[in-house]
N, C-alpha and C positions, 0 to 999 in steps of 0.2 A: 503494500500499500504505498502510497506518496501522497506527503502533504505539501501543498503549494498555499505558501503563506502571503503573498501577493500577487495573484496570479491575472491581474489587469494589464500590469506592465506590457506594454507592446501591443495591446489588442485592440484592432482596427474598429473604428466605429462603424465603419460600412459593412465588415464582415458580420458584426453583431447585428446589424439591421437585416442583413441578407438571412441571417441563422433564425433570427425571430420570426421572420416572415416566413420561413420555410415550417416551424413548429405549428404556427398558427393556420397553414395550409393545412398540416396534417391534422390539427384539430377540427377543422373546418369538414375535413373528410373523415372524422371517426375515427382517426388511426393511432389515437393513443391511449391511454389508461392515466386518468387522475380525477382522484377523487376530490372535494371541497377542501381548502386549507381547514385545519382545526388551531381553534385559536385558545390560548389559556391567558388569562386576566392576573396580573400581577398588580401589587399596592399602586405603583407609578406608571405603570405601562401595560405591554402585553408581549408575547412572543405565540409566534404562529409556526407550526409543521404544516410542509409542502411536499407530498411525495408524487411520483411520476414515473412513466415508462415511456420512452420516446423510441419506438423499434426502428424507424428511417435512420438514427443516429446510433442504434445498437447500446443505448445508454439508460440505465436507470438509478435510481437514487432520491435523496429526501433533503430540502433545505429547512435548517431552522432560522428562522429569523426575528428579531425583537423590534418593538416600536416604543421608545420612551423618549417622549417630547421635551423633557426638562434634563436629558444628557448633554446639551452642549454647556450648559452651566459648570459641570463638573469636568468639562474637556473631553466628554464622549460623543461621538457620533449617535443622531437619534436612533438611527437604524444601524443594527450589526447584524451577520448572517454568515452560517456555516453550511458548506453542502458536502454531503457524503454520497459517493457516486459506488455504485454495486455492479457486480459483474452480473449482467441478465442470464446467464447459463447456470452460474454456481450460487448467486447473491453472496459472493465473497466482497467485502469492501476493497476497493482498489484504489481511491483518492479521497482526501480531503480537502475542500478548498476554503480558503477564505473568501467569502461571498459578499463582503459588504460595500465594496466597491462594484462587483459586478453586476449587485443588484439595482444601484443606480444605473449602470448601463443597458442592463436589460430591460428595464422599465421606460428608459428612454427610447429604445428602439420600439418598444410597443406603440409609444406615442407616435413616432416617425413612421412607423407603417401605416397606422390608422391615418395620419396627415397625407401618406403619399396615395391613399386609395379614395379619401372621402374630402380631401380639401376642394374648395370650389375651382381654383385654378392652379397654374405651378409657379407664378409668381405672387408671392402672399407677403402680407402684414401679419407678423406675429406678436399677439399679445401674451403676455405672461404675469400670472398672478401667484406671487409667492417667489422668494428668492434664496431658497435652500438649494444643496446640493442636486435634488431633482430635477429642481427648476433648470437649472443649467445643464444636466444631461439631456433633457428635454430638448433645448434649442439647439445643443451640439448635434444631437441625433437627426432632429428634424432638418438642419441645413443640410446634410446629406443626401435628403430625398428631394427637396424643394429650394427653389431660390425666395430665401429671405431678403425683400427689400428695405424692410425695417423691423426692429423690434421694440415694441412699448412693455416697459417694465412697472409693476407695482407693487409695493409691499409695504404694510402698514407703519413701517419704518422708513422712511424716504432715504435716510442715509444708507440703508441697507440696500435699496433698489437702485439708488446712484453707483454704489459700489458693484452691485452685480452688473449693471449695464457697461460699468469700464472694463470689467474682465471679458466682455462679450467680444472684443475686437478681434478681427476686424469687421465684425457687423455693426452696422448702423444703430446702435440700439441707446434708449434713453430712459430715464425715470418719469413717468407721468402719472396724472390722477387715474383713479380705477376706470373712471367712465371712459376715459381716452384709452385705456389699455384695451378695452372691451369692444372698442371701436375697430375690428382687424379682421382678417379674413380666417384666423386660425386663432383659437383662444386655449391655453394651457392653464388650468388651475393646480398648483401644487402646494396647497396648505391642508394643515391639521383641522381646517375648520369644523365645528359641530352646528352651525347655524349658517343657513346662505349668506353668501356675501358678493354674488353675482346676480344682481336684477334682471330682470327678464327683458325689461325696455332698455337695458343697455346692448342687448345684442341685436344687430339687423340681419335680414335676412340674408341667406347663403354663407353665414359663419360656419365653420366647422370649431366644436369644442372638443378638446381632450381633457375629460375630469379625470384627473389623477390623483388627487388629493384623499378622495375619501377610499379608504381601503380596510374599514372596520365599522362595527355597529356602532350607529349614532353619528357618524360623521357626514357631513353634506357641504357642500360648496355652490350649488345653483339653487337658484330659485325654482321651485317645483313648475313654475307656468312655462319655463324654458322647455322643459321635458314634451310639456303637451303640444307647443310650437313645433317640437324638433322630431327627426327619425333618430331612435337611439340605437345605439350596436353597443354590446355587452362583450367581454374577452370571455367569460364563462357564466349562463346564466345562474346556476345555483350560488355561485359566489357574488354574484352581483346582487341577487336577492338579498344575501344576509349581509353582505357589508360593503356593496358599491354606491354609488352616488346615488343609485336608485332605492337605496335600502329604506330609507327615512319616509321619503312618499308612499313606499309600498305599506309600510308598518302603519301609516296615518290614512290609509285608504285616498291618497292623494294620485296615486300612479297604480297601473296593475301590470303583470307579468306578461299579459297578451300582447300588451300595448309595445313590446319590445320589437325591433324590426328585423334582428337577426345577430349574428355573431361577427366578431371581426375575421373569425378564420372564414367564415361564409363569405365575407366580403372579398376575402386576398383570392378565395378559389372562384370568384365570379358569380355566385349565387345570389350575391344581395350587392346592391351598389347604390351610391347617390343618385336619386331620378332625375332631378332638376338643378341647375345650377343656383337657384335662388332657395331652396331649401335649408333648414338648420339641421345639422347633422350634431350628435353627440357621441362619443366613445368613452363609454365608462369602463376605467380599468381596474382591475383589483389585484392583477399580478397572477400570472401561473406559473405552476411549477414545471410547466414545458418550457418556459422560457430559461429558468434557472438550467435547467438539463442542456438546452442548447447554447449558451454561452459557456457553459461549464467545457463542453466539449470543445468549444475552440481552444478556452485557456488551457487545457490538458495537451493540446496538441502545440501550443506555442510556447508553453513554459517547462521549465526543468523540475522543480520541485524539489524535494528531499525525501529520503524512504525511511519509513517509517515502519517497525515491525510489528506484525498484525497476529501472524500464528508463531 
């Protein structure tokens, strides 16, 4: 068994986008095994276990990932993760990866794939709500798929937004009020909010929204009225019902499972699509274990790691 302490070094964002896109295609074609993630609630956060089998890559495994929003106050990342890879033929553990940075990259890739297929045009203004690590991953990955003419950034802390925009060089990025950030072609929301912060009146026709931040029960970033105006695509229905952007509206009877337009996997394989340039589309991302296996496969091929005795 090999341990990969920092496997993201040298991993190309474009390669990650393609691998995650292929994993979504397998999901759309029903070629994966992946039960919904399991949540364990802790005093100041939670951790999740995410098992899957991706036959096309001959890889199986499980990721353990935490979310502790107050961690930056003590110098730790909000999200940290570990992925264990198993030999599908024997079940023997073959690799352990520090998946903290890989989690950022694979989630960014999911948003990029959604934007590639659902954005209203190829040259886009990108709006970003939130300025954490995931926000930057979303911008970097999406810039590989589309031409971003400008990036409009909002954070509750304007200094954070200004610093974030400066880091996006050479992209044309600026800190703006939230209404201005929502005046865009693609909107990415990456906050841990438990109450809607994006109002329906700020979203114009033709906008595509990647709703990334709502990844646990009770989290919600979008005004539910947006969901009624939009065609909503999820990464996985069971996870979205439980912990995606739609979880709170569903629990309150404001949205219903039958209203979902389809999955991103179905979009990738051409079964579903944006039907009109003026329609609003939403990708509700909860994060799939097959994304973790797809990026782990790349990291293992491109990294050396160190041998650890297992038997």
